[in-house]
N, C-alpha and C positions, 0 to 999 in steps of 0.2 A: 302816173305821177312818179312811181318808184323808179321807172326807167329814166325819166328826166333827172331825178335826184342822183341816180347812180352816175350818169354821164356828165352832169354839170359839176358835181362835187360841191364842196362848201367854199364859198367866197368870203374872204376876210377883208380887212381894211387895205391890205396891199393890192387887192383886186379892184379897187375903186375905178369906175363907178358901178361895179357889180357888188351885190350883197346876197347873202343866203345862198339859194340854189340857182344863181345866174340871173337874178332880177337886176335889170339896169335901173339905177336910181334916176328918176326923171326930175326935171326942174320943178320945184315946188313941193316935192315929196319930203316928208320930215322923218326919214329913216336914219337911224344912227347905229354905229357899230358899238358893241357887238349886239346881235339880235339872237333870240332864242330859236331853237329848232321849230318850236310850235309857230312862232311868227313867220319863219321862213316857209314852212308848209302852207300857211295861210296865204302868203304872198304868191307862192308858186301856183296854188289852186286858183287864185283870183286871176293871175296872168293867163293860165291855160283856158279858163272859162271865157275870158275876153277874146282870146285867139280862136277858140271854138265858135264863138258867136260870129266872128268875121267870115268863117268858112261854113256857116250853117247850111247853106244851100247845097253843100256836098254830102249832106246826110251823115251816114255812118263814117265816112272818110274824114269828117271835120276834125276828129281827134288826132289822126295822123298828121293832117295839115297843120293843126295847131302846134304839135310838137316840133315839126320842122321849122315853122315860123318862130317858135320860141328860141330856137338855136340860131337860125339864119336871118331872122327878120321877115316881117310880112311882105316887104317890097320885093324880096327875092322870089316870092311866089306870085304875088298879085301884080308885080310890075309897077313902074312909075314912068316919069318922063324920060329917064335914062335907060331903063331896062324894060324889055317886053315881058308880058305875062309868061310864067313858066310853062314848059311843055307838059308838066304834070297836070296842071289845071286845064290846059287845052285838051289833053287826052280825056280827062275825067268828064269834062263838059261835052265831049263828043261821044261819050259812052264807052270809050276804050279804057279798060281797066289794066292794061299791060304797062304798068308804070315803074316796075322795079328798076330797069336800066336807068331811067331818068332820075329816080329817087337816089340811086347810088352815086349820081353825079353831084349831089349836094354834100360833098365830103371834102371840100377845099377850105383851107385857112391860109390867108395871106398868099393866095395864088397857088398853093401847093396842095396836092392830094394827101390826106392823112388817113392811114388805115384805121385809126381809133374812131374817127368820125364815120368812116364807111361801115364799121362794125355797128355803130349806133344806128345808122340808117337801116341796116339789115335787121336789127332787132326790132326797131319801130315797125318795119314792114311786117315781120312775122307776128308781132303781138297786136298790132292795131289795124291792119288792113283787112277789111271785110271781103270775103271771097264770094 
């Protein structure tokens, strides 16, 4: 959670529809600016738990996948009608744990590679990937 907080930073009213540590305000949510750090921690914890539950079948790797999906969205990993399932999930399902190269590809924003996001992926890999 500390890693996500560090890289997401604090979102204020100017970052709408994001609040706290990168939580996207969903329709029907009654979140208002400003929020306390305690509230933001609670929201982040809840979001990560929901994402972990989505990737539960990946066991110890579910936290790494939850952190990636918190930043990139679940569809970027799970796929949808427009996108295929990510190579990370395909490899993990096949028992191939050599995912670092694929993980570092999740570092683009608006179509451009960002070294800051690539550093984040590297740190997530080092801290969260079970060997």
